[in-house]
C-alpha atoms as an extended CHARMM CRD file, in Angstrom:
* protein
*
       266  EXT
         1         1  MET       CA             45.7170000000       43.9860000000      -50.7510000000  PROA      1               0.0000000000
         2         2  PHE       CA             42.3710000000       44.3530000000      -51.5380000000  PROA      2               0.0000000000
         3         3  LYS       CA             40.3300000000       47.3020000000      -53.0720000000  PROA      3               0.0000000000
         4         4  LEU       CA             37.7500000000       48.6970000000      -50.2350000000  PROA      4               0.0000000000
         5         5  ILE       CA             33.7590000000       48.6430000000      -49.7500000000  PROA      5               0.0000000000
         6         6  VAL       CA             32.4970000000       51.9390000000      -48.8840000000  PROA      6               0.0000000000
         7         7  PHE       CA             29.0810000000       53.2410000000      -47.3890000000  PROA      7               0.0000000000
         8         8  THR       CA             27.2550000000       55.7860000000      -45.6950000000  PROA      8               0.0000000000
         9         9  SER       CA             24.5840000000       56.3530000000      -42.8870000000  PROA      9               0.0000000000
        10        10  VAL       CA             22.4660000000       58.8410000000      -42.5910000000  PROA      10              0.0000000000
        11        11  LEU       CA             21.0840000000       60.6430000000      -39.7800000000  PROA      11              0.0000000000
        12        12  SER       CA             17.6580000000       62.2930000000      -38.9580000000  PROA      12              0.0000000000
        13        13  ALA       CA             17.9650000000       65.8640000000      -39.0670000000  PROA      13              0.0000000000
        14        14  ALA       CA             16.1900000000       65.6490000000      -34.9510000000  PROA      14              0.0000000000
        15        15  LEU       CA             19.8790000000       63.8460000000      -34.1660000000  PROA      15              0.0000000000
        16        16  PHE       CA             22.0110000000       65.9900000000      -35.5240000000  PROA      16              0.0000000000
        17        17  ALA       CA             21.8100000000       69.7900000000      -36.8650000000  PROA      17              0.0000000000
        18        18  ASN       CA             20.1830000000       70.2740000000      -40.2570000000  PROA      18              0.0000000000
        19        19  ASP       CA             23.0900000000       71.9630000000      -42.2530000000  PROA      19              0.0000000000
        20        20  CYS       CA             25.6660000000       69.3040000000      -40.9370000000  PROA      20              0.0000000000
        21        21  THR       CA             22.7920000000       66.7710000000      -42.8150000000  PROA      21              0.0000000000
        22        22  TYR       CA             22.6810000000       68.4520000000      -45.6890000000  PROA      22              0.0000000000
        23        23  LEU       CA             26.3630000000       69.1410000000      -46.0920000000  PROA      23              0.0000000000
        24        24  TYR       CA             26.8060000000       64.9870000000      -45.4350000000  PROA      24              0.0000000000
        25        25  GLY       CA             24.7000000000       65.0900000000      -48.5500000000  PROA      25              0.0000000000
        26        26  LYS       CA             26.7090000000       66.9820000000      -50.6270000000  PROA      26              0.0000000000
        27        27  ARG       CA             30.0150000000       64.8020000000      -49.8210000000  PROA      27              0.0000000000
        28        28  GLY       CA             29.9180000000       63.5190000000      -53.5070000000  PROA      28              0.0000000000
        29        29  ASP       CA             30.0170000000       67.1570000000      -54.7740000000  PROA      29              0.0000000000
        30        30  SER       CA             34.1520000000       68.0390000000      -54.3940000000  PROA      30              0.0000000000
        31        31  LEU       CA             36.6450000000       67.9550000000      -51.5630000000  PROA      31              0.0000000000
        32        32  ASP       CA             35.5780000000       71.1510000000      -50.1400000000  PROA      32              0.0000000000
        33        33  SER       CA             31.7220000000       69.9670000000      -49.7350000000  PROA      33              0.0000000000
        34        34  ALA       CA             33.2140000000       67.0390000000      -47.8290000000  PROA      34              0.0000000000
        35        35  ASN       CA             35.8470000000       68.9960000000      -45.6150000000  PROA      35              0.0000000000
        36        36  LYS       CA             32.9340000000       70.8870000000      -45.0350000000  PROA      36              0.0000000000
        37        37  ALA       CA             30.8620000000       68.3180000000      -43.6210000000  PROA      37              0.0000000000
        38        38  ILE       CA             34.0730000000       67.5410000000      -41.2380000000  PROA      38              0.0000000000
        39        39  ALA       CA             33.9490000000       70.6390000000      -40.4600000000  PROA      39              0.0000000000
        40        40  CYS       CA             30.5480000000       70.9590000000      -39.3040000000  PROA      40              0.0000000000
        41        41  TYR       CA             30.2630000000       67.2170000000      -37.4170000000  PROA      41              0.0000000000
        42        42  GLU       CA             34.1390000000       68.7700000000      -35.5990000000  PROA      42              0.0000000000
        43        43  ALA       CA             32.2830000000       71.7130000000      -34.3420000000  PROA      43              0.0000000000
        44        44  MET       CA             29.3390000000       69.8730000000      -33.0610000000  PROA      44              0.0000000000
        45        45  THR       CA             28.8680000000       69.8080000000      -29.0580000000  PROA      45              0.0000000000
        46        46  THR       CA             26.7650000000       67.0250000000      -28.0290000000  PROA      46              0.0000000000
        47        47  ASP       CA             25.7320000000       66.1270000000      -24.5810000000  PROA      47              0.0000000000
        48        48  SER       CA             25.4090000000       61.9650000000      -24.2790000000  PROA      48              0.0000000000
        49        49  LYS       CA             27.6910000000       59.0190000000      -25.4880000000  PROA      49              0.0000000000
        50        50  LEU       CA             25.3830000000       57.9150000000      -28.3350000000  PROA      50              0.0000000000
        51        51  LEU       CA             25.2930000000       61.4700000000      -29.8960000000  PROA      51              0.0000000000
        52        52  GLU       CA             29.1610000000       61.3110000000      -29.2390000000  PROA      52              0.0000000000
        53        53  SER       CA             29.3990000000       58.5900000000      -31.2930000000  PROA      53              0.0000000000
        54        54  LYS       CA             26.7990000000       59.1340000000      -33.7710000000  PROA      54              0.0000000000
        55        55  LYS       CA             29.2410000000       62.5930000000      -34.5770000000  PROA      55              0.0000000000
        56        56  LEU       CA             32.6480000000       60.4580000000      -34.6490000000  PROA      56              0.0000000000
        57        57  ASN       CA             31.3170000000       58.1960000000      -36.7370000000  PROA      57              0.0000000000
        58        58  GLN       CA             30.2290000000       60.2300000000      -39.4960000000  PROA      58              0.0000000000
        59        59  ILE       CA             33.7780000000       61.8950000000      -38.5270000000  PROA      59              0.0000000000
        60        60  SER       CA             35.0430000000       58.9950000000      -39.6390000000  PROA      60              0.0000000000
        61        61  TYR       CA             33.5270000000       58.0350000000      -42.5000000000  PROA      61              0.0000000000
        62        62  LEU       CA             33.6110000000       61.3090000000      -44.0240000000  PROA      62              0.0000000000
        63        63  LYS       CA             37.7620000000       61.2470000000      -43.7300000000  PROA      63              0.0000000000
        64        64  PHE       CA             37.3890000000       57.8120000000      -45.3820000000  PROA      64              0.0000000000
        65        65  PHE       CA             35.3820000000       59.1430000000      -48.1220000000  PROA      65              0.0000000000
        66        66  VAL       CA             38.1450000000       61.7280000000      -48.6800000000  PROA      66              0.0000000000
        67        67  ALA       CA             40.6550000000       59.2880000000      -48.6490000000  PROA      67              0.0000000000
        68        68  THR       CA             38.8050000000       57.1980000000      -50.9260000000  PROA      68              0.0000000000
        69        69  TYR       CA             37.3390000000       59.3330000000      -53.6720000000  PROA      69              0.0000000000
        70        70  PHE       CA             39.7270000000       62.7860000000      -53.6510000000  PROA      70              0.0000000000
        71        71  GLU       CA             42.5270000000       60.8590000000      -52.4950000000  PROA      71              0.0000000000
        72        72  ASP       CA             43.1710000000       63.7160000000      -50.6770000000  PROA      72              0.0000000000
        73        73  ASP       CA             46.4980000000       62.9950000000      -48.1010000000  PROA      73              0.0000000000
        74        74  SER       CA             44.6550000000       59.2680000000      -47.7110000000  PROA      74              0.0000000000
        75        75  LEU       CA             47.3020000000       58.0250000000      -45.5900000000  PROA      75              0.0000000000
        76        76  GLN       CA             46.7670000000       60.3100000000      -42.9710000000  PROA      76              0.0000000000
        77        77  ASN       CA             43.2130000000       60.5120000000      -43.1560000000  PROA      77              0.0000000000
        78        78  LEU       CA             42.7020000000       56.8880000000      -43.2400000000  PROA      78              0.0000000000
        79        79  ARG       CA             44.2540000000       57.0430000000      -39.8680000000  PROA      79              0.0000000000
        80        80  ASP       CA             42.0200000000       59.6450000000      -38.4160000000  PROA      80              0.0000000000
        81        81  ALA       CA             39.0530000000       57.4570000000      -39.8410000000  PROA      81              0.0000000000
        82        82  TYR       CA             40.0950000000       55.0340000000      -37.9610000000  PROA      82              0.0000000000
        83        83  ASN       CA             41.6640000000       56.9220000000      -34.7980000000  PROA      83              0.0000000000
        84        84  THR       CA             38.1590000000       58.5290000000      -34.5920000000  PROA      84              0.0000000000
        85        85  ALA       CA             36.0990000000       55.1340000000      -35.1450000000  PROA      85              0.0000000000
        86        86  LYS       CA             38.4090000000       53.3670000000      -32.1550000000  PROA      86              0.0000000000
        87        87  ASP       CA             37.6850000000       57.1040000000      -29.7530000000  PROA      87              0.0000000000
        88        88  SER       CA             33.4320000000       56.1790000000      -30.7400000000  PROA      88              0.0000000000
        89        89  ILE       CA             33.7500000000       52.2920000000      -29.8260000000  PROA      89              0.0000000000
        90        90  GLU       CA             35.8390000000       53.3370000000      -26.3700000000  PROA      90              0.0000000000
        91        91  GLN       CA             32.9220000000       55.9470000000      -25.2300000000  PROA      91              0.0000000000
        92        92  TYR       CA             31.2160000000       52.4000000000      -24.0170000000  PROA      92              0.0000000000
        93        93  SER       CA             33.8960000000       49.9520000000      -23.6550000000  PROA      93              0.0000000000
        94        94  ARG       CA             37.9340000000       48.8270000000      -24.7180000000  PROA      94              0.0000000000
        95        95  ILE       CA             38.2380000000       47.9200000000      -28.6190000000  PROA      95              0.0000000000
        96        96  PHE       CA             37.7300000000       44.2360000000      -28.8710000000  PROA      96              0.0000000000
        97        97  ASP       CA             35.9470000000       43.8480000000      -25.6950000000  PROA      97              0.0000000000
        98        98  SER       CA             32.6320000000       42.1070000000      -27.5660000000  PROA      98              0.0000000000
        99        99  THR       CA             31.5120000000       41.2140000000      -23.7180000000  PROA      99              0.0000000000
       100       100  ALA       CA             31.2840000000       44.3440000000      -22.7920000000  PROA      100             0.0000000000
       101       101  ALA       CA             29.3190000000       45.5510000000      -26.1680000000  PROA      101             0.0000000000
       102       102  ARG       CA             26.8580000000       42.9390000000      -26.1890000000  PROA      102             0.0000000000
       103       103  ASN       CA             25.5110000000       43.9370000000      -22.6500000000  PROA      103             0.0000000000
       104       104  LEU       CA             25.0850000000       47.8260000000      -23.8500000000  PROA      104             0.0000000000
       105       105  GLU       CA             21.7300000000       49.0970000000      -24.6570000000  PROA      105             0.0000000000
       106       106  VAL       CA             19.9640000000       48.3880000000      -28.0500000000  PROA      106             0.0000000000
       107       107  ILE       CA             20.5850000000       51.4150000000      -30.0100000000  PROA      107             0.0000000000
       108       108  GLU       CA             23.9610000000       52.1650000000      -28.5560000000  PROA      108             0.0000000000
       109       109  LYS       CA             24.8510000000       48.0010000000      -29.1660000000  PROA      109             0.0000000000
       110       110  GLN       CA             23.8470000000       49.1670000000      -33.1730000000  PROA      110             0.0000000000
       111       111  GLU       CA             26.1940000000       51.8530000000      -33.3490000000  PROA      111             0.0000000000
       112       112  VAL       CA             28.8770000000       50.0860000000      -31.5610000000  PROA      112             0.0000000000
       113       113  ALA       CA             28.7160000000       47.6980000000      -34.1940000000  PROA      113             0.0000000000
       114       114  LEU       CA             28.6050000000       50.3550000000      -36.8350000000  PROA      114             0.0000000000
       115       115  SER       CA             32.4010000000       51.9470000000      -35.0200000000  PROA      115             0.0000000000
       116       116  TYR       CA             33.9630000000       48.7050000000      -35.8820000000  PROA      116             0.0000000000
       117       117  TYR       CA             33.0110000000       48.4030000000      -39.3340000000  PROA      117             0.0000000000
       118       118  LEU       CA             34.1140000000       51.8870000000      -40.1800000000  PROA      118             0.0000000000
       119       119  TYR       CA             37.4440000000       50.7270000000      -37.7100000000  PROA      119             0.0000000000
       120       120  GLY       CA             37.7410000000       47.8180000000      -40.1910000000  PROA      120             0.0000000000
       121       121  THR       CA             37.2640000000       48.9670000000      -43.3670000000  PROA      121             0.0000000000
       122       122  ALA       CA             39.6270000000       52.4030000000      -42.8420000000  PROA      122             0.0000000000
       123       123  VAL       CA             42.3570000000       49.6260000000      -41.5280000000  PROA      123             0.0000000000
       124       124  SER       CA             41.9140000000       47.8920000000      -44.4230000000  PROA      124             0.0000000000
       125       125  LYS       CA             42.2150000000       50.5550000000      -46.8960000000  PROA      125             0.0000000000
       126       126  TYR       CA             45.1740000000       52.1730000000      -44.8100000000  PROA      126             0.0000000000
       127       127  VAL       CA             47.1840000000       48.7910000000      -45.1330000000  PROA      127             0.0000000000
       128       128  ASP       CA             46.6220000000       48.3060000000      -48.9330000000  PROA      128             0.0000000000
       129       129  LEU       CA             48.0470000000       51.6510000000      -49.2080000000  PROA      129             0.0000000000
       130       130  LYS       CA             51.2860000000       50.9590000000      -47.1030000000  PROA      130             0.0000000000
       131       131  GLY       CA             51.7730000000       47.2340000000      -48.7890000000  PROA      131             0.0000000000
       132       132  LYS       CA             51.7820000000       43.8740000000      -47.4420000000  PROA      132             0.0000000000
       133       133  TRP       CA             54.3150000000       44.2310000000      -44.3120000000  PROA      133             0.0000000000
       134       134  GLU       CA             51.7890000000       46.7090000000      -42.9650000000  PROA      134             0.0000000000
       135       135  ALA       CA             48.8580000000       44.2830000000      -43.6970000000  PROA      135             0.0000000000
       136       136  ILE       CA             51.2340000000       41.4400000000      -42.0670000000  PROA      136             0.0000000000
       137       137  LYS       CA             51.1760000000       43.5620000000      -38.7910000000  PROA      137             0.0000000000
       138       138  ARG       CA             47.4670000000       44.6920000000      -38.9790000000  PROA      138             0.0000000000
       139       139  MET       CA             46.0130000000       42.1260000000      -40.6870000000  PROA      139             0.0000000000
       140       140  SER       CA             44.2430000000       40.7390000000      -37.4860000000  PROA      140             0.0000000000
       141       141  GLU       CA             42.7660000000       44.4460000000      -36.7010000000  PROA      141             0.0000000000
       142       142  ILE       CA             40.2850000000       43.4910000000      -39.8190000000  PROA      142             0.0000000000
       143       143  LYS       CA             39.0690000000       40.3750000000      -39.3930000000  PROA      143             0.0000000000
       144       144  ASN       CA             38.6300000000       41.4460000000      -35.3300000000  PROA      144             0.0000000000
       145       145  SER       CA             36.8100000000       44.0860000000      -36.4100000000  PROA      145             0.0000000000
       146       146  MET       CA             34.0020000000       42.1490000000      -38.4860000000  PROA      146             0.0000000000
       147       147  THR       CA             34.1450000000       39.1920000000      -35.9350000000  PROA      147             0.0000000000
       148       148  THR       CA             33.2630000000       41.3020000000      -33.4280000000  PROA      148             0.0000000000
       149       149  ILE       CA             30.2030000000       42.3970000000      -34.9490000000  PROA      149             0.0000000000
       150       150  LEU       CA             29.1800000000       38.9360000000      -35.2590000000  PROA      150             0.0000000000
       151       151  LYS       CA             29.9340000000       37.9380000000      -31.8530000000  PROA      151             0.0000000000
       152       152  MET       CA             27.5900000000       41.0550000000      -30.8200000000  PROA      152             0.0000000000
       153       153  LYS       CA             24.9250000000       39.3300000000      -33.2250000000  PROA      153             0.0000000000
       154       154  GLU       CA             24.8100000000       42.8760000000      -34.9500000000  PROA      154             0.0000000000
       155       155  ALA       CA             25.3540000000       41.0400000000      -38.2140000000  PROA      155             0.0000000000
       156       156  GLN       CA             22.4990000000       43.5690000000      -40.4820000000  PROA      156             0.0000000000
       157       157  THR       CA             25.1620000000       46.7690000000      -39.4770000000  PROA      157             0.0000000000
       158       158  PHE       CA             25.4220000000       48.3000000000      -42.4150000000  PROA      158             0.0000000000
       159       159  HSD       CA             23.8000000000       45.7980000000      -45.2830000000  PROA      159             0.0000000000
       160       160  PHE       CA             25.6110000000       42.7870000000      -43.6750000000  PROA      160             0.0000000000
       161       161  GLY       CA             28.8790000000       44.4200000000      -43.7670000000  PROA      161             0.0000000000
       162       162  ALA       CA             31.0740000000       42.0360000000      -41.6710000000  PROA      162             0.0000000000
       163       163  TYR       CA             29.6300000000       39.5160000000      -44.1580000000  PROA      163             0.0000000000
       164       164  ARG       CA             30.9810000000       41.2780000000      -47.0980000000  PROA      164             0.0000000000
       165       165  THR       CA             34.0910000000       42.5690000000      -45.5070000000  PROA      165             0.0000000000
       166       166  LEU       CA             35.1850000000       38.9930000000      -44.5190000000  PROA      166             0.0000000000
       167       167  ALA       CA             34.1030000000       37.2540000000      -48.0460000000  PROA      167             0.0000000000
       168       168  ILE       CA             36.5840000000       40.6070000000      -49.4000000000  PROA      168             0.0000000000
       169       169  PHE       CA             39.4320000000       39.4390000000      -46.8940000000  PROA      169             0.0000000000
       170       170  ASN       CA             38.7540000000       35.9690000000      -47.5980000000  PROA      170             0.0000000000
       171       171  LEU       CA             39.2160000000       35.8150000000      -51.2250000000  PROA      171             0.0000000000
       172       172  LYS       CA             41.8180000000       38.8700000000      -52.0100000000  PROA      172             0.0000000000
       173       173  VAL       CA             44.1530000000       37.7860000000      -48.8650000000  PROA      173             0.0000000000
       174       174  PRO       CA             46.8600000000       34.6080000000      -49.1180000000  PROA      174             0.0000000000
       175       175  SER       CA             46.0390000000       31.3070000000      -47.7490000000  PROA      175             0.0000000000
       176       176  ILE       CA             49.5050000000       32.0020000000      -45.9120000000  PROA      176             0.0000000000
       177       177  ALA       CA             48.2190000000       34.8360000000      -44.3640000000  PROA      177             0.0000000000
       178       178  GLY       CA             44.7250000000       33.5750000000      -43.6050000000  PROA      178             0.0000000000
       179       179  GLY       CA             42.8390000000       33.8820000000      -46.9020000000  PROA      179             0.0000000000
       180       180  ASP       CA             40.3680000000       30.7480000000      -47.8530000000  PROA      180             0.0000000000
       181       181  LEU       CA             38.2120000000       30.5830000000      -50.5510000000  PROA      181             0.0000000000
       182       182  ASN       CA             35.9270000000       28.3370000000      -48.9300000000  PROA      182             0.0000000000
       183       183  LYS       CA             35.0540000000       30.7330000000      -46.3360000000  PROA      183             0.0000000000
       184       184  SER       CA             34.9800000000       33.5620000000      -49.0450000000  PROA      184             0.0000000000
       185       185  LYS       CA             32.2100000000       30.9670000000      -50.6320000000  PROA      185             0.0000000000
       186       186  LEU       CA             30.2750000000       30.8770000000      -47.1570000000  PROA      186             0.0000000000
       187       187  PHE       CA             30.2310000000       34.4910000000      -46.4720000000  PROA      187             0.0000000000
       188       188  PHE       CA             28.9720000000       35.6350000000      -49.7690000000  PROA      188             0.0000000000
       189       189  GLU       CA             26.5690000000       33.3350000000      -49.8120000000  PROA      189             0.0000000000
       190       190  ARG       CA             25.2610000000       34.3250000000      -46.4000000000  PROA      190             0.0000000000
       191       191  LEU       CA             25.5500000000       38.0940000000      -48.1220000000  PROA      191             0.0000000000
       192       192  MET       CA             23.5200000000       37.4190000000      -50.9490000000  PROA      192             0.0000000000
       193       193  LYS       CA             20.9180000000       35.6560000000      -49.1920000000  PROA      193             0.0000000000
       194       194  GLU       CA             20.1890000000       38.1940000000      -46.5100000000  PROA      194             0.0000000000
       195       195  SER       CA             20.8080000000       41.5730000000      -47.6260000000  PROA      195             0.0000000000
       196       196  LYS       CA             18.9320000000       41.2010000000      -50.7840000000  PROA      196             0.0000000000
       197       197  ASN       CA             16.1190000000       43.4780000000      -51.6690000000  PROA      197             0.0000000000
       198       198  GLU       CA             12.8120000000       43.2260000000      -53.9780000000  PROA      198             0.0000000000
       199       199  LEU       CA             14.6680000000       43.9170000000      -57.3730000000  PROA      199             0.0000000000
       200       200  GLY       CA             17.2250000000       40.7890000000      -56.2810000000  PROA      200             0.0000000000
       201       201  ILE       CA             19.7640000000       42.7960000000      -55.7930000000  PROA      201             0.0000000000
       202       202  SER       CA             22.0380000000       43.2560000000      -52.5960000000  PROA      202             0.0000000000
       203       203  SER       CA             20.9580000000       46.6100000000      -50.8440000000  PROA      203             0.0000000000
       204       204  TYR       CA             24.3130000000       47.3150000000      -50.9160000000  PROA      204             0.0000000000
       205       205  PRO       CA             24.8560000000       46.3070000000      -54.7470000000  PROA      205             0.0000000000
       206       206  VAL       CA             28.9010000000       46.7940000000      -54.1870000000  PROA      206             0.0000000000
       207       207  GLY       CA             28.2600000000       43.0480000000      -52.9910000000  PROA      207             0.0000000000
       208       208  HSD       CA             27.5830000000       41.7850000000      -56.6740000000  PROA      208             0.0000000000
       209       209  TYR       CA             31.0110000000       43.6000000000      -57.8410000000  PROA      209             0.0000000000
       210       210  TYR       CA             33.2130000000       41.0750000000      -55.6540000000  PROA      210             0.0000000000
       211       211  TYR       CA             30.7750000000       38.7790000000      -55.4370000000  PROA      211             0.0000000000
       212       212  ALA       CA             31.4650000000       38.6080000000      -59.4470000000  PROA      212             0.0000000000
       213       213  GLU       CA             35.3660000000       38.5570000000      -58.3850000000  PROA      213             0.0000000000
       214       214  TYR       CA             35.0890000000       35.0820000000      -56.7260000000  PROA      214             0.0000000000
       215       215  LEU       CA             33.0800000000       33.8150000000      -58.8780000000  PROA      215             0.0000000000
       216       216  TYR       CA             35.3150000000       34.7110000000      -62.1770000000  PROA      216             0.0000000000
       217       217  ARG       CA             38.1650000000       33.1800000000      -59.6170000000  PROA      217             0.0000000000
       218       218  VAL       CA             36.5030000000       29.9240000000      -59.1320000000  PROA      218             0.0000000000
       219       219  SER       CA             36.1080000000       29.2010000000      -62.9910000000  PROA      219             0.0000000000
       220       220  LYS       CA             32.1970000000       30.3600000000      -62.9800000000  PROA      220             0.0000000000
       221       221  LYS       CA             32.6150000000       33.3490000000      -65.2370000000  PROA      221             0.0000000000
       222       222  ASP       CA             28.7340000000       32.8990000000      -66.3710000000  PROA      222             0.0000000000
       223       223  GLU       CA             27.5550000000       33.8520000000      -63.2970000000  PROA      223             0.0000000000
       224       224  ALA       CA             30.2940000000       36.0820000000      -62.9640000000  PROA      224             0.0000000000
       225       225  CYS       CA             29.2350000000       38.0750000000      -66.1130000000  PROA      225             0.0000000000
       226       226  SER       CA             25.3770000000       38.0660000000      -64.6230000000  PROA      226             0.0000000000
       227       227  GLU       CA             26.4410000000       39.5160000000      -60.9560000000  PROA      227             0.0000000000
       228       228  LEU       CA             28.1810000000       42.2630000000      -62.8370000000  PROA      228             0.0000000000
       229       229  PHE       CA             25.0870000000       43.0300000000      -65.3140000000  PROA      229             0.0000000000
       230       230  LEU       CA             22.5660000000       43.1540000000      -61.9260000000  PROA      230             0.0000000000
       231       231  LEU       CA             24.9870000000       46.2250000000      -61.3370000000  PROA      231             0.0000000000
       232       232  LYS       CA             25.9450000000       47.8490000000      -64.6540000000  PROA      232             0.0000000000
       233       233  ASN       CA             21.9400000000       47.5490000000      -65.7610000000  PROA      233             0.0000000000
       234       234  LEU       CA             20.6590000000       49.8120000000      -62.4690000000  PROA      234             0.0000000000
       235       235  SER       CA             19.1210000000       52.7700000000      -64.0900000000  PROA      235             0.0000000000
       236       236  ASP       CA             19.4690000000       56.4110000000      -62.3830000000  PROA      236             0.0000000000
       237       237  LYS       CA             16.3040000000       56.0020000000      -61.5810000000  PROA      237             0.0000000000
       238       238  ASP       CA             16.4900000000       52.6640000000      -60.0650000000  PROA      238             0.0000000000
       239       239  ILE       CA             19.4280000000       53.8990000000      -57.6970000000  PROA      239             0.0000000000
       240       240  GLU       CA             17.7020000000       57.0630000000      -56.7520000000  PROA      240             0.0000000000
       241       241  ASN       CA             14.4890000000       55.0030000000      -55.5410000000  PROA      241             0.0000000000
       242       242  PHE       CA             16.0090000000       51.8730000000      -54.1760000000  PROA      242             0.0000000000
       243       243  PHE       CA             19.0940000000       53.4900000000      -52.6110000000  PROA      243             0.0000000000
       244       244  PRO       CA             18.8600000000       57.0260000000      -52.2310000000  PROA      244             0.0000000000
       245       245  THR       CA             21.8730000000       57.1190000000      -49.4940000000  PROA      245             0.0000000000
       246       246  LEU       CA             24.0520000000       55.4380000000      -51.5100000000  PROA      246             0.0000000000
       247       247  ILE       CA             23.7690000000       57.5860000000      -54.9720000000  PROA      247             0.0000000000
       248       248  PHE       CA             27.1040000000       58.3810000000      -55.6690000000  PROA      248             0.0000000000
       249       249  GLU       CA             28.9130000000       55.6410000000      -54.0810000000  PROA      249             0.0000000000
       250       250  THR       CA             26.5430000000       53.1370000000      -56.6390000000  PROA      250             0.0000000000
       251       251  LYS       CA             26.8470000000       55.4150000000      -59.3300000000  PROA      251             0.0000000000
       252       252  LYS       CA             30.4510000000       54.8400000000      -59.1240000000  PROA      252             0.0000000000
       253       253  ASP       CA             30.1310000000       50.9550000000      -58.6440000000  PROA      253             0.0000000000
       254       254  ARG       CA             28.1820000000       50.9940000000      -61.6650000000  PROA      254             0.0000000000
       255       255  ALA       CA             30.6500000000       52.6160000000      -63.7470000000  PROA      255             0.0000000000
       256       256  ASP       CA             33.2710000000       49.6290000000      -62.2680000000  PROA      256             0.0000000000
       257       257  ALA       CA             31.1800000000       47.0820000000      -63.3560000000  PROA      257             0.0000000000
       258       258  ALA       CA             30.8470000000       48.2370000000      -66.8300000000  PROA      258             0.0000000000
       259       259  LYS       CA             34.6990000000       48.2600000000      -66.9150000000  PROA      259             0.0000000000
       260       260  LYS       CA             34.9580000000       44.6970000000      -65.4750000000  PROA      260             0.0000000000
       261       261  ILE       CA             32.3220000000       43.3330000000      -67.6050000000  PROA      261             0.0000000000
       262       262  GLU       CA             34.9370000000       44.4590000000      -70.6050000000  PROA      262             0.0000000000
       263       263  LYS       CA             37.7100000000       42.5480000000      -68.8900000000  PROA      263             0.0000000000
       264       264  TYR       CA             35.8810000000       40.1350000000      -68.3530000000  PROA      264             0.0000000000
       265       265  ASN       CA             34.6580000000       39.5270000000      -71.4730000000  PROA      265             0.0000000000
       266       266  CYS       CA             31.3110000000       38.9830000000      -70.5670000000  PROA      266             0.0000000000
């Protein structure tokens, strides 16, 4: 159905043991490195709902990461990813209970919003691999995950990830199944307005890749190419200075932008 966006989150050593934090940072080195990070978090004991939620979110993302970048038993890892994110949400309330989530303490609400983001992206990737019948059954879960984040008034969650995901959802999904190019445009515009840094680039650069797809789709090739060049022209130093928690992902996105530039004949 559509290619997934991915993300990372970095938690301080004060919250988690230094070895798990270190292994998390090395997740892109190899499948073995990623699996060691997963095992480290799975072995960790916590003494509060908040720390348990944070731990589960790390495991969920790492499972998603393995399925996305190493394609190791992808369907099972994605099932693990969204079920773990659901467990994190249900530390506090039933899934999709946005009223209960809004009444949490600020730091708890932020973590639950991240759990919804993880859940929605893992389900999206899962149905992408399973095919259209699975998509038809579970499309509402993807949309509800992101709209719940917005109802919680946590739009800033992972660089305005709900805007980004809903923009992609409405771009990629056929209109008969709920997609809407006008809604895609609105969500992309919100994303770009609220997430840009001092470089004039979204704080999660892959957003430009998908915005370019939207622009090309509506026959704005020159603007689409401009978005792709913003991503392609990021230097290693730019990435290290401005996107230090997204180095692995952003370098991959940069390479994908270069390929798309050739495809669009920019």
